[in-house]
N, C-alpha and C positions, 0 to 999 in steps of 0.2 A: 587530474581529476578525468574520470573516465566518464565516455557516455553513456547516458540512464540506461537507453535497452541494453547495455550489456548487464545490469544489474536482473533482468528477467533471464538470463540465458540459465541460472540455475534453479530456478523454480519447479519446483514438483508438485509431487500432491500432499504435501503434508503442511502444515500450521508451522512447521517450524524452519523451512525456506521460506513461507510466504511472510515471517516477520525477519528473518534475512532480508530480505528483496527490500522490505520496507526501508530497512537501516541501510540499505546497502545504498537505494534511491534517498534517502535523505544525509547520508554522508556526503554525495555527489553534488547537492545543492535543491535537491527536486522539494518541492512542499509536496507533503502526502495529510489530505483532510479526509475526513469527514462530509459528506455531504444529503443534506435533510431530503432535498430535492429525488435524489438519485437514490437514497438509502445505502450507499456502498460508500468506502474510502476512494477520494480521486488526487491526482495527479493536479496542481497548481493549473500549469500547462494546456490540462483537458479545454481551457476553454477556446483554446485555438488549433489546437492538434488532439486528435483523436486515438492517435496509433496506439497508446496506452490503454485503451480503456476496454481491451478484454483482460490482458493483465491485469486489470485493477479489479474486476468484476471476479478473477479466479483465485484473488488475495483477499479479497472481502468476501468471497467465500467461507475457502480454508480457513478463513482467522474467525468465521462463523460471527461478522459485523453488519447489523444492518440495522442498529442504531448507533445514534452516539453514544449509550447506558453501553452499548456490545463493546463499541471501539475504547471506552473508558476502562471496560474489564480485560480486554486484549493487550491494554495499554501498561494497565497494573502487572500483568502474567508475562510481558514482549519485553515492555520497556522500550514501547515503540515511541516515543517522542522526546529521547532522547540527547538528540542531534538536533 
């Protein structure tokens, strides 16, 4: 298992790389969730470690996820919850 931070190394400015980043995070044991209060995707660890916050904001923007409904649409398109 690799360090979750390595998953962000190949994040580019397109939705495919954002989806691949989520797949990588999940393969490496990270919880990727939609936060209603933040209106974006978060890592479960953000409760105590906010080092991934900017990456998760970027991923949410690239995938146009601003609501739970947006997350469900992106999941259907990219199978984000497969792991």
